[in-house]
PAMIRO-193292 format. One line per 4 residues: number of its first residue (from 1); for each residue x, y, z of N, C-alpha, C, O. Coordinates in Angstrom, 3 decimals, padded with zeros to 6 digits. Atoms other than C-alpha are relative to their C-alpha. Layout:
NUM = X:Y:Z:X:Y:Z:X:Y:Z:X:Y:Z | ...
end
This chain:
1 = -000.489:000.954:000.726:-037.650:-045.566:-033.466:001.435:000.007:-000.274:002.217:-000.886:000.053 | -001.474:-000.554:000.495:-034.462:-043.953:-034.846:000.742:-000.173:001.089:001.684:-000.958:000.979 | -000.951:000.379:-001.015:-033.000:-043.814:-031.395:000.084:-001.123:000.445:001.208:-001.538:000.728 | -000.245:001.538:-000.566:-033.746:-047.263:-030.197:000.778:-000.782:-001.079:001.527:-001.670:-000.670
5 = -000.880:000.827:001.093:-032.176:-048.646:-033.735:001.378:000.761:000.349:002.293:-000.061:000.395 | -001.246:-000.589:-000.320:-029.221:-046.287:-032.867:000.577:-000.578:001.204:001.786:-000.809:001.206 | -000.511:000.614:-001.314:-028.781:-047.720:-029.408:000.270:-001.604:-000.380:001.338:-002.132:-000.071 | -000.349:001.255:000.284:-029.277:-051.353:-030.809:-000.674:-000.430:-001.449:-001.842:-000.726:-001.704
9 = 000.369:000.212:001.461:-029.438:-051.937:-034.365:-000.522:-001.379:-000.363:-000.975:-001.682:-001.467 | 000.395:001.356:000.341:-030.238:-055.496:-033.985:-001.503:-000.305:000.462:-002.042:-001.408:000.384 | 001.109:000.215:-000.493:-033.413:-054.875:-032.549:-001.346:-000.431:-000.831:-001.786:000.379:-001.647 | 001.210:000.529:000.680:-036.422:-056.690:-033.933:-001.035:000.913:-000.264:-001.228:001.851:000.510
13 = 001.266:-000.902:000.018:-039.587:-055.083:-035.475:-000.970:-000.189:001.108:-001.544:000.765:001.633 | 000.952:-000.117:-001.290:-041.720:-056.596:-032.666:000.317:000.432:001.106:-000.503:000.841:001.929 | -000.307:-000.881:-001.040:-039.440:-055.328:-030.292:-000.285:001.427:000.184:-000.707:002.023:001.175 | 000.109:-001.512:000.317:-039.508:-051.961:-031.614:-001.551:000.368:000.252:-001.910:001.282:000.995
17 = 001.430:-000.365:-000.292:-043.420:-052.135:-031.849:-000.241:-000.086:001.419:-000.958:000.777:001.927 | 000.260:000.024:-001.671:-043.386:-053.239:-027.981:000.538:001.157:000.618:-000.105:001.757:001.479 | -000.422:-001.141:-000.745:-041.323:-050.587:-026.980:-000.394:001.529:-000.206:-000.123:002.474:000.536 | 000.439:-001.442:000.554:-042.836:-047.614:-028.889:-001.656:000.025:000.272:-002.328:001.047:000.411
21 = 001.618:000.253:-000.172:-046.541:-049.064:-028.407:-000.857:000.040:-001.204:-001.933:000.629:-001.305 | 000.529:-000.278:001.539:-047.368:-049.390:-031.977:-000.131:-001.544:-000.287:000.544:-002.356:000.347 | 000.101:001.373:000.527:-048.598:-052.724:-033.884:001.302:-000.330:-000.643:002.147:000.516:-000.937 | -001.258:000.609:000.674:-045.913:-055.108:-035.427:-000.173:000.466:-001.406:000.888:000.818:-001.922
25 = 000.223:-000.366:001.188:-047.508:-054.167:-038.878:000.665:001.511:-000.173:001.480:001.750:-001.063 | -000.418:-001.467:-000.254:-046.743:-050.491:-038.118:001.230:000.144:000.094:001.798:000.989:-000.599 | -001.595:000.074:-000.300:-043.326:-051.107:-036.964:000.841:-000.601:-001.146:002.005:-000.250:-001.343 | -000.898:000.485:001.299:-042.145:-052.994:-040.056:-000.583:001.171:-000.962:000.412:001.778:-001.358
29 = 000.505:-000.941:000.951:-044.088:-050.449:-042.374:001.017:001.409:000.267:001.586:002.004:-000.649 | -000.876:-001.239:-000.333:-042.123:-047.471:-040.501:001.348:-000.362:-000.193:002.091:000.472:-000.711 | -001.461:000.298:000.033:-038.836:-049.324:-040.371:000.465:000.055:-001.690:001.470:000.628:-002.109 | -000.072:000.312:001.572:-039.170:-050.230:-044.353:000.117:001.501:-000.456:000.955:001.868:-001.279
33 = 000.047:-001.483:000.614:-039.850:-046.554:-044.927:001.292:000.766:000.228:001.881:001.444:-000.614 | -001.317:-000.875:-000.330:-036.852:-045.143:-042.978:000.982:-000.699:-000.771:002.021:-000.042:-000.841 | -001.066:000.440:000.489:-034.750:-047.518:-044.918:-000.092:000.330:-001.714:000.875:000.526:-002.450 | 000.255:-000.396:001.270:-036.304:-046.795:-048.230:000.285:001.471:-000.332:000.703:001.852:-001.425
37 = -000.080:-001.564:000.275:-036.238:-042.880:-047.666:001.561:000.329:000.096:001.902:001.426:-000.347 | -001.436:-000.307:-000.239:-032.242:-043.096:-046.787:000.328:000.360:001.364:001.493:000.540:001.719 | -000.294:-000.614:-001.259:-032.876:-041.981:-043.186:001.082:-001.137:000.646:002.110:-000.685:001.150 | -000.769:000.950:-000.307:-031.240:-045.552:-042.241:000.606:-000.321:-001.219:-000.075:-000.453:-002.235
41 = -000.716:000.320:001.264:-028.472:-046.357:-044.722:000.948:-001.123:000.418:001.954:-001.254:-000.279 | -000.639:001.335:-000.354:-027.032:-049.544:-043.042:000.289:-000.120:001.351:000.295:000.805:002.163 | -000.436:000.338:-001.555:-026.053:-051.232:-039.911:001.351:-000.580:-000.019:001.832:-001.288:-000.905 | -001.262:000.493:-000.347:-022.816:-051.858:-038.341:000.114:-000.318:001.235:-000.803:-000.066:002.017
45 = -000.116:000.413:-001.370:-021.289:-053.280:-035.282:000.988:001.239:000.683:002.046:001.623:000.183 | -001.170:-000.542:-000.614:-019.639:-051.068:-032.939:000.844:-000.690:000.763:000.523:-001.651:001.462 | -001.070:000.746:-000.605:-016.338:-051.915:-031.707:000.817:001.043:000.814:001.055:002.214:000.520 | -000.656:-001.113:-000.957:-014.464:-050.528:-028.751:001.483:-000.310:-000.542:002.048:-001.403:-000.526
49 = -001.331:-000.297:000.241:-011.161:-049.333:-030.013:001.198:-000.570:000.817:002.200:-001.091:000.328 | -000.962:000.454:-000.901:-009.275:-050.168:-026.916:-000.193:-001.327:000.067:000.842:-001.875:000.447 | -000.143:001.405:-000.068:-010.332:-053.769:-027.015:000.546:-000.733:-001.337:000.733:-001.950:-001.357 | -000.898:000.480:000.809:-008.641:-054.128:-030.302:001.299:000.624:-000.050:001.999:000.570:-001.060
53 = -001.406:-000.344:-000.208:-005.577:-052.542:-029.036:000.146:001.705:-000.691:001.283:002.165:-000.797 | 000.090:-001.371:000.366:-006.347:-048.884:-030.394:000.050:000.892:001.229:-001.001:001.453:001.539 | 000.249:-000.668:-001.378:-005.539:-047.134:-027.100:000.151:001.485:-000.084:-000.125:002.226:000.860 | -000.287:-001.318:000.305:-004.657:-043.922:-028.640:-000.790:000.608:-000.869:-001.188:-000.008:-001.858
57 = 001.044:-000.762:000.921:-006.819:-041.340:-030.216:000.279:001.453:000.054:000.454:002.070:001.105 | -000.154:-001.435:000.227:-006.354:-037.927:-031.599:-000.721:000.544:-001.126:-001.142:-000.167:-002.038 | 000.586:-000.748:001.058:-007.845:-035.088:-033.720:001.165:000.515:-000.680:002.157:000.912:-000.068 | -001.420:-000.338:000.631:-005.369:-034.237:-036.324:-000.458:000.994:-000.968:-001.108:000.557:-001.918
61 = 000.657:-001.036:000.595:-006.230:-030.749:-037.810:001.049:000.334:-001.162:002.252:000.458:-000.934 | -001.008:000.009:001.216:-004.706:-030.301:-041.366:-000.370:001.184:-000.912:-001.549:001.443:-001.152 | -000.015:-001.007:000.996:-004.123:-027.454:-043.738:000.600:-000.491:-001.412:001.639:-001.150:-001.425 | -000.438:000.315:001.221:-003.727:-027.941:-047.499:-000.143:001.095:-000.747:-000.959:002.008:-000.621
65 = -000.082:-001.322:001.000:-002.685:-025.721:-050.274:-001.273:000.101:-000.578:-002.018:-000.852:-000.809 | 001.211:-000.204:000.359:-005.445:-023.991:-051.485:-000.556:-000.554:-001.434:000.184:-000.451:-002.412 | 000.871:000.576:001.339:-007.804:-025.543:-054.355:000.404:-001.584:000.095:000.074:-002.300:-000.851 | -000.502:001.361:000.241:-006.257:-029.010:-053.489:-000.857:-001.322:001.125:-000.530:-002.476:001.401
69 = 000.743:000.803:-000.993:-009.036:-030.282:-050.959:-000.534:-001.290:-000.601:-000.494:-002.393:-000.055 | 000.751:001.183:000.845:-010.814:-032.478:-053.572:000.944:-001.062:-000.290:000.712:-002.240:-000.018 | -000.966:001.043:-000.039:-007.617:-034.086:-054.491:000.598:-000.698:000.850:001.118:-001.766:000.526 | -000.615:000.662:-001.256:-006.369:-035.007:-051.226:-000.879:-000.463:001.000:-000.408:-000.972:002.017
73 = 000.953:000.719:-000.653:-009.537:-036.068:-049.747:000.198:-001.443:000.192:000.112:-001.847:001.351 | -000.116:001.348:-000.030:-008.959:-039.753:-050.508:001.117:-000.486:000.555:001.077:-001.551:001.171 | -001.317:-000.026:-000.431:-005.239:-039.418:-049.680:-000.056:-000.009:001.421:000.373:-001.010:001.996 | 000.431:-000.236:-001.228:-006.154:-038.306:-046.412:-000.685:-001.180:000.802:-000.203:-001.624:001.845
77 = 000.922:000.944:-000.470:-008.888:-040.885:-045.699:000.746:-001.220:000.034:000.319:-002.003:000.883 | -000.778:000.981:000.078:-006.423:-043.475:-046.376:001.173:-000.187:000.738:001.946:-001.128:000.560 | -001.105:000.159:-001.004:-003.988:-042.806:-043.689:-000.150:-000.953:001.004:-001.272:-001.180:001.456 | 000.085:001.162:-000.870:-003.230:-045.511:-041.406:-000.704:000.524:001.597:-000.154:001.321:002.358
81 = 000.706:-000.143:-000.952:-005.714:-045.391:-038.664:-001.051:001.268:-000.009:-001.724:001.611:000.963 | 001.190:-001.061:000.173:-007.959:-042.581:-039.843:-001.559:-000.653:000.049:-001.955:-001.405:-000.842 | 001.210:000.592:-000.233:-011.463:-043.483:-038.536:-001.034:000.817:-000.783:-001.893:000.345:-001.528 | 000.890:-001.247:000.627:-013.173:-040.090:-039.661:000.638:001.004:-000.605:001.684:001.422:-000.108
85 = -000.601:-001.121:000.422:-012.454:-037.402:-041.868:-001.278:001.084:-000.591:-002.228:000.901:-001.352 | 001.178:-000.968:000.426:-014.423:-034.195:-042.147:000.888:001.184:-000.791:002.081:001.370:-000.551 | -000.496:-000.739:000.558:-013.855:-031.453:-044.537:-000.663:001.402:001.005:-001.808:001.449:001.455 | 000.475:-001.278:-000.983:-014.101:-027.899:-042.406:000.531:001.044:-000.627:001.327:001.034:-001.565
89 = 000.076:-001.382:000.326:-014.307:-024.215:-042.582:001.048:000.666:001.322:001.393:000.176:002.398 | -001.056:-000.809:-001.072:-011.955:-021.622:-040.739:001.349:-000.316:-000.134:001.756:-000.517:-001.278 | -001.442:000.268:000.145:-008.308:-022.301:-039.993:000.488:-001.032:-000.466:001.618:-000.984:-000.953 | -000.543:001.194:000.561:-008.095:-025.877:-040.986:-001.058:-000.341:-000.915:-002.237:000.006:-000.849
93 = 000.729:000.399:001.005:-009.114:-027.599:-044.075:-000.986:-001.255:000.198:-002.109:-001.439:-000.272 | 000.582:001.445:-000.237:-009.881:-031.123:-042.772:000.408:-000.284:001.543:001.423:000.175:002.067 | 000.064:000.717:-001.358:-010.334:-032.817:-039.332:-000.084:-001.386:-000.254:-000.953:-001.869:-000.979 | -000.014:001.403:000.191:-009.259:-036.464:-039.027:-000.086:-000.555:001.404:000.773:-000.141:002.183
97 = -000.142:000.909:-001.170:-010.026:-038.731:-036.028:000.854:-001.049:-000.261:000.453:-001.795:-001.154 | -000.955:000.768:000.375:-007.004:-040.877:-036.082:-000.041:-000.852:001.469:-000.188:-000.304:002.562 | -000.069:000.678:-001.122:-006.786:-044.125:-033.743:001.465:-000.899:-000.079:001.718:-001.447:-001.152 | -001.430:000.742:-000.132:-003.291:-045.857:-032.975:000.004:-000.921:001.198:-000.854:-000.889:002.080
101 = 000.016:001.085:-000.998:-002.131:-048.798:-030.821:001.090:000.753:000.993:001.213:000.256:002.112 | -001.022:-000.589:-001.016:000.821:-046.236:-029.153:000.217:001.395:-000.764:-000.107:001.756:-001.896 | -000.265:-001.466:000.391:001.933:-042.768:-029.322:001.271:000.029:-000.974:001.503:001.049:-001.623 | -000.950:000.234:000.995:004.855:-043.936:-031.371:-000.510:000.044:-001.364:000.020:000.671:-002.281
105 = 000.744:000.336:001.350:002.249:-045.122:-034.190:-000.521:001.331:-000.296:-000.436:001.752:-001.450 | 000.834:-001.203:000.081:000.383:-041.908:-033.682:001.151:000.985:-000.685:000.784:001.632:-001.666 | -000.988:-000.838:000.363:003.692:-039.954:-034.341:000.518:-000.407:-001.517:000.955:000.412:-002.326 | -000.424:000.532:001.371:004.528:-042.025:-037.414:-000.984:000.515:-001.052:-000.655:001.015:-002.128
109 = 001.103:-000.601:000.722:001.202:-041.091:-038.746:-000.163:001.679:-000.271:-000.495:002.177:-001.347 | -000.049:-001.395:000.068:001.379:-037.343:-037.944:000.965:000.485:-000.545:000.784:001.332:-001.419 | -001.153:-000.748:000.475:004.782:-036.511:-038.602:000.584:-000.764:-001.135:001.422:-000.112:-001.758 | -000.665:000.470:001.296:005.843:-038.798:-041.415:-000.988:-000.311:-001.254:-000.814:000.126:-002.392
113 = 000.991:000.403:001.061:002.739:-040.394:-043.288:-000.505:001.167:-000.453:-000.204:001.429:-001.618 | 000.509:-001.064:000.302:000.828:-037.131:-043.291:000.726:001.074:-000.748:000.244:001.746:-001.660 | -000.958:-000.989:000.678:003.742:-034.977:-044.225:000.642:-000.213:-001.468:001.119:000.626:-002.232 | -000.088:000.422:001.274:004.313:-037.136:-047.123:-000.742:000.242:-001.198:-000.339:000.136:-002.356
117 = 001.042:-000.495:001.255:001.273:-036.025:-049.118:000.356:001.375:-000.187:000.436:002.324:000.592 | -000.282:-001.560:000.425:002.163:-033.261:-051.338:-001.132:000.802:000.119:-002.266:000.329:000.035 | 001.306:-000.603:-000.262:-000.060:-030.736:-050.776:-000.444:000.668:001.275:-001.064:001.725:001.394 | 000.258:-000.025:-001.633:-000.293:-030.925:-046.873:000.974:001.209:000.561:002.157:000.988:000.821
121 = -000.691:-000.945:-000.393:000.759:-027.465:-045.755:000.626:-000.177:001.614:001.819:-000.022:001.875 | -000.102:000.108:-001.304:000.619:-028.043:-042.000:-001.153:-000.729:000.665:-002.251:-000.926:000.143 | 001.113:000.921:-000.754:-001.219:-030.121:-039.206:000.563:000.302:001.414:001.718:000.544:001.764 | 000.124:-000.111:-001.579:-001.949:-029.794:-035.492:-000.537:-001.231:000.512:-001.629:-001.577:000.062
125 = 000.443:001.206:-000.678:-002.317:-033.019:-033.369:-000.306:000.335:001.191:000.430:001.055:001.866 | 000.644:-000.292:-001.294:-004.574:-032.941:-030.394:-000.322:-001.401:000.450:-001.293:-002.027:000.027 | 000.387:001.452:-000.728:-004.343:-036.293:-028.260:-001.113:000.076:000.872:-001.217:000.945:001.737 | 001.174:-000.178:-001.097:-007.615:-037.089:-026.535:000.347:-000.785:001.055:000.960:-001.830:000.836
129 = -000.044:000.579:-000.978:-007.541:-038.097:-023.282:-001.174:-000.959:000.610:-001.003:-001.945:001.328 | 001.171:000.802:-000.130:-011.070:-039.339:-022.991:-000.900:000.289:-000.743:-000.991:001.434:-001.186 | 001.074:-000.183:001.195:-014.020:-039.938:-025.277:-001.242:-000.196:000.665:-001.422:-001.105:001.475 | 001.559:000.228:-000.473:-017.763:-039.445:-024.500:-000.838:-000.253:-000.933:-001.356:000.649:-001.592
133 = 000.867:000.554:001.036:-019.758:-041.714:-026.683:-001.315:000.521:000.128:-001.986:000.148:001.091 | 001.544:-000.465:-000.012:-023.133:-039.853:-027.437:-001.025:-000.596:-000.855:-002.112:-000.054:-001.055 | 000.930:000.669:001.049:-024.669:-042.444:-029.936:-000.888:-000.605:000.670:-001.825:-000.956:-000.047 | 001.282:000.496:-000.897:-026.957:-043.838:-027.216:-000.933:001.106:000.394:-002.056:000.914:000.862
137 = 000.791:-001.009:-000.671:-028.138:-040.554:-026.373:-000.938:000.436:-001.386:-000.512:000.405:-002.540 | 000.836:-000.275:001.041:-031.400:-039.399:-028.348:000.439:001.188:-000.818:000.902:002.219:-000.330 | -000.712:-000.947:001.097:-030.457:-037.525:-031.720:-000.719:001.226:000.191:-000.270:002.257:-000.309 | 000.818:-001.364:000.085:-033.175:-034.922:-030.876:000.155:000.752:001.187:-000.400:001.814:001.471
141 = -000.113:-000.974:-001.318:-032.024:-033.912:-027.643:001.240:000.587:-000.015:001.728:001.055:001.014 | -001.396:-000.593:-000.021:-028.700:-032.704:-028.936:-000.181:001.455:-000.307:000.796:002.201:-000.357
end
């Protein structure tokens, strides 16, 4: 059920029941339990970034001054084009997925906006040449 909803969050409970081979009442109950237990925490629309003009994507690896990661988290998240931000272990403290409408826009974010944040020590930008979306692949198969 989870994989079907990940592929199509608008699928109705009767359609889920039919696809899984269970009764409608059972499908409604299982769906409600997934929501109540926090397994499903919301529904969103997937937007093709290129279709809205965001044709450039990059991973930005960020080092910050020791001990400042909690303070800088919201500032980094608020950078223009940041779609996703993760706190990491290893050589870098944060990894951000940044989307932009051009390399010039990405340059401005990576070399100007990011470097203006006090406490950012260094950053490395990796431009993505292509993306492989795995969201429609069953979560259990990973």
